[in-house]
C-alpha positions as a printed NumPy array, in Angstrom:
array([[  0.   ,   0.   ,   0.   ],
       [  1.431,   3.395,  -1.002],
       [  2.225,   5.992,   1.644],
       [  0.302,   9.283,   1.541],
       [  2.323,  12.506,   1.805],
       [  1.613,  16.245,   1.609],
       [  3.692,  18.612,  -0.515],
       [  3.627,  22.323,   0.415],
       [  4.178,  24.899,  -2.351],
       [  4.289,  28.703,  -2.093],
       [  3.046,  30.614,  -5.151],
       [  4.252,  34.18 ,  -4.637],
       [  4.764,  36.569,  -7.528],
       [  4.017,  40.122,  -8.711],
       [  1.786,  38.682, -11.467],
       [ -0.206,  35.451, -11.7  ],
       [ -2.798,  34.322, -14.243],
       [ -4.883,  31.179, -13.749],
       [ -7.115,  30.817, -16.791],
       [ -9.801,  28.137, -16.882],
       [-12.674,  29.592, -18.943],
       [-10.819,  31.786, -21.444],
       [-12.059,  31.858, -25.02 ],
       [-10.79 ,  33.632, -28.13 ],
       [ -9.642,  37.222, -27.413],
       [-10.86 ,  37.348, -23.792],
       [ -8.309,  35.686, -21.453],
       [ -9.598,  35.888, -17.897],
       [ -8.002,  34.647, -14.678],
       [ -9.525,  32.721, -11.816],
       [ -9.072,  34.196,  -8.334],
       [ -7.273,  31.027,  -7.19 ],
       [ -4.677,  28.672,  -8.715],
       [ -6.138,  26.101, -11.085],
       [ -5.287,  22.404, -11.065],
       [ -4.232,  22.58 , -14.714],
       [ -1.941,  25.532, -13.99 ],
       [ -0.219,  23.891, -11.031],
       [  0.161,  20.534, -12.804],
       [  1.431,  22.321, -15.925],
       [  4.068,  24.07 , -13.807],
       [  5.166,  20.68 , -12.456],
       [  5.3  ,  19.162, -15.954],
       [  7.607,  21.996, -17.043],
       [  9.843,  21.382, -14.036],
       [  9.972,  17.69 , -14.984],
       [ 10.748,  18.457, -18.63 ],
       [  7.632,  16.711, -19.995],
       [  6.96 ,  17.879, -23.549],
       [  3.337,  18.629, -24.389],
       [  1.593,  15.641, -25.937],
       [  4.645,  13.412, -25.509],
       [  4.511,   9.761, -24.375],
       [  6.282,  10.851, -21.174],
       [  3.532,  13.37 , -20.456],
       [  0.842,  10.793, -21.227],
       [  2.42 ,   8.434, -18.705],
       [  2.979,  10.953, -15.912],
       [  0.033,  13.33 , -16.262],
       [ -2.631,  10.95 , -14.837],
       [ -0.473,  10.461, -11.726],
       [ -0.111,  14.218, -11.241],
       [ -3.782,  14.96 , -11.934],
       [ -4.772,  12.312,  -9.387],
       [ -3.161,  14.311,  -6.581],
       [ -5.624,  16.147,  -4.337],
       [ -5.076,  19.911,  -4.267],
       [ -5.832,  22.554,  -1.647],
       [ -5.193,  26.226,  -2.443],
       [ -4.937,  28.722,   0.41 ],
       [ -5.197,  32.482,  -0.203],
       [ -2.537,  34.297,   1.822],
       [ -3.561,  37.795,   2.997],
       [ -2.215,  40.743,   1.02 ],
       [ -3.385,  44.362,   1.228],
       [ -3.537,  45.364,  -2.418],
       [ -4.31 ,  42.275,  -4.527],
       [ -6.133,  43.293,  -7.7  ],
       [ -7.049,  42.073, -11.156],
       [ -5.155,  43.796, -13.951],
       [ -6.1  ,  43.702, -17.625],
       [ -3.542,  44.003, -20.424],
       [ -4.585,  45.137, -23.9  ],
       [ -2.336,  42.774, -25.863],
       [ -1.407,  42.684, -29.555],
       [  0.552,  39.991, -31.4  ],
       [  2.097,  40.192, -34.848],
       [  1.958,  43.935, -35.496],
       [  4.683,  45.777, -37.416],
       [  6.221,  42.747, -39.141],
       [  6.745,  42.227, -42.854],
       [  4.923,  39.189, -44.265],
       [  7.696,  38.399, -46.718],
       [ 10.781,  38.757, -44.516],
       [  9.385,  38.148, -40.984],
       [  6.472,  35.688, -41.374],
       [  7.546,  33.684, -38.306],
       [  6.429,  36.552, -36.036],
       [  2.918,  36.863, -37.493],
       [ -0.06 ,  34.775, -36.263],
       [ -1.542,  32.367, -38.815],
       [ -5.   ,  31.955, -40.244],
       [ -6.677,  28.547, -40.305],
       [ -5.388,  28.231, -43.881],
       [ -1.802,  28.605, -42.637],
       [ -1.284,  32.019, -44.258],
       [ -0.134,  35.031, -42.162],
       [ -2.962,  37.135, -40.709],
       [ -3.644,  40.479, -42.387],
       [ -3.88 ,  42.353, -39.063],
       [ -2.392,  41.975, -35.57 ],
       [ -4.208,  39.636, -33.194],
       [ -5.749,  41.637, -30.353],
       [ -6.616,  40.15 , -26.956],
       [ -7.383,  41.277, -23.412],
       [ -5.488,  39.308, -20.773],
       [ -6.154,  39.413, -17.059],
       [ -3.644,  38.993, -14.243],
       [ -3.705,  38.892, -10.465],
       [ -1.359,  41.549,  -9.09 ],
       [  0.635,  40.877,  -5.898],
       [ -1.209,  37.653,  -5.034],
       [  0.224,  34.94 ,  -2.788],
       [ -1.069,  31.386,  -2.362],
       [ -0.153,  28.283,  -0.484],
       [ -0.844,  25.021,  -2.327],
       [ -0.868,  21.562,  -0.761],
       [ -0.76 ,  18.49 ,  -2.986],
       [ -1.717,  15.226,  -1.3  ],
       [ -1.198,  11.721,  -2.621],
       [  1.265,   8.93 ,  -3.292],
       [  4.61 ,   9.771,  -1.675],
       [  6.607,   8.239,  -4.528],
       [  4.915,  10.624,  -6.982],
       [  5.402,  13.628,  -4.706],
       [  9.067,  12.732,  -4.178],
       [  9.524,  13.109,  -7.943],
       [  7.634,  16.421,  -7.953],
       [  9.766,  17.793,  -5.122],
       [ 12.993,  16.754,  -6.864],
       [ 11.883,  18.452, -10.093],
       [ 10.987,  21.706,  -8.341],
       [ 14.383,  21.752,  -6.632],
       [ 16.151,  21.515, -10.004],
       [ 13.639,  22.239, -12.813],
       [ 14.397,  21.151, -16.371],
       [ 12.491,  24.099, -17.865],
       [ 11.374,  27.444, -16.477],
       [  8.359,  27.552, -14.167],
       [  5.762,  30.301, -13.98 ],
       [  2.283,  31.05 , -12.648],
       [  0.008,  30.549, -15.655],
       [  1.958,  32.609, -18.214],
       [  5.636,  33.011, -18.987],
       [  5.551,  36.632, -17.808],
       [  4.385,  35.503, -14.342],
       [  7.617,  34.515, -12.618],
       [  7.985,  33.371,  -8.987],
       [  9.293,  35.93 ,  -6.507],
       [ 10.812,  33.208,  -4.311],
       [ 11.35 ,  29.433,  -4.342],
       [  8.119,  27.487,  -4.836],
       [  8.988,  24.311,  -2.962],
       [  8.551,  24.337,   0.805],
       [  8.841,  20.66 ,   1.773],
       [  7.203,  17.248,   1.9  ],
       [  5.267,  16.366,   5.065],
       [  3.502,  13.423,   6.655],
       [  0.282,  15.298,   7.532],
       [ -1.925,  18.061,   6.146],
       [ -1.483,  20.04 ,   9.37 ],
       [  2.316,  20.044,   9.063],
       [  2.051,  21.246,   5.459],
       [ -0.358,  24.027,   6.46 ],
       [  1.96 ,  25.202,   9.238],
       [  4.875,  25.346,   6.808],
       [  2.854,  27.785,   4.696],
       [  0.907,  29.914,   7.193],
       [  2.906,  29.476,  10.403],
       [  0.829,  29.816,  13.541],
       [ -2.045,  31.606,  11.8  ],
       [ -5.321,  29.64 ,  12.101],
       [ -5.879,  28.156,   8.651],
       [ -9.663,  28.396,   9.06 ],
       [ -9.29 ,  32.197,   8.931],
       [ -7.956,  31.951,   5.375],
       [ -9.952,  31.3  ,   2.212],
       [ -9.38 ,  27.777,   0.873],
       [-10.315,  25.896,  -2.303],
       [-10.151,  22.12 ,  -1.832],
       [-10.751,  19.1  ,  -4.072],
       [-13.699,  16.982,  -2.921],
       [-14.512,  13.35 ,  -3.682],
       [-18.232,  13.697,  -4.411],
       [-20.517,  16.331,  -5.892],
       [-22.565,  16.957,  -2.744],
       [-19.471,  17.919,  -0.738],
       [-18.512,  20.674,  -3.209],
       [-19.664,  24.234,  -3.823],
       [-18.391,  24.786,  -7.388],
       [-16.999,  22.994, -10.442],
       [-13.962,  24.003, -12.529],
       [-13.087,  22.599, -15.942],
       [ -9.39 ,  22.41 , -15.057],
       [ -8.574,  18.764, -14.389],
       [ -5.901,  18.168, -17.072],
       [ -6.022,  15.197, -19.433],
       [ -3.512,  16.469, -22.027],
       [ -1.651,  19.743, -22.524],
       [ -1.323,  19.819, -26.295],
       [  0.275,  18.523, -29.437],
       [  3.738,  17.253, -30.224],
       [  5.363,  15.325, -33.057],
       [  4.395,  12.078, -31.329],
       [  0.761,  12.836, -30.569],
       [ -2.168,  14.38 , -32.423],
       [ -4.14 ,  14.904, -29.233],
       [ -4.831,  18.53 , -28.334],
       [ -5.448,  20.165, -24.992],
       [ -8.125,  18.386, -23.001],
       [ -9.601,  18.875, -19.542],
       [-12.363,  17.447, -17.414],
       [-14.407,  18.833, -14.528],
       [-12.988,  19.109, -11.   ],
       [-15.415,  19.449,  -8.099],
       [-14.187,  21.802,  -5.353],
       [-15.284,  23.283,  -2.046],
       [-14.611,  26.982,  -1.471],
       [-14.427,  27.956,   2.199],
       [-14.261,  31.728,   2.762],
       [-11.969,  32.898,   5.54 ],
       [-12.209,  35.904,   7.807],
       [ -8.909,  37.229,   6.336],
       [ -9.326,  37.403,   2.571],
       [ -6.25 ,  36.812,   0.424],
       [ -7.739,  38.254,  -2.786]])
């Protein structure tokens, strides 16, 4: 029988963006870290290429981990929106690699415009619970990541090391993140095992992160049932 362990992570950065319902030119952010975002960060640390056989083998193990996100109090957390353009000012003949493509494969006639949201000055504790052998591998990857790690987008870099430590109990992991502060005073989003125990559903349980030369499967997610417990000290 596998041993259960609890991995504590600190997500602290000037910008974070946790998209889970973005479509087309409107790229919103959730107020809390998404499962797909956290697992994607871990896959980058492990060097798992999108759509690769290695990702296909490891991703179900990572997605099976139970996740708790804890909002850490900050005074000025806010949502920011960036008016973003891609592909403007480039010549189609000499610089086509910098221009977005149409469905036909030809360069777009005009820049692609989007609005992208970010959380400013947010800070979260995340606890992943599950098979210790899996979490040992996650911890090792976060200590020495193969690729860069970020909070949802490449512009959202960590302000300090993400990995806290691996613990035997949930309480020990919580104390490593919040110290002596009562955790029930902080807002938490926790995975639940059945629908009745939850308060909301997010389409952020990752099945695949995209295409590669070895796989034609695109990004795919399924629904995660969660329980949101508001705290007396709001983190966002």
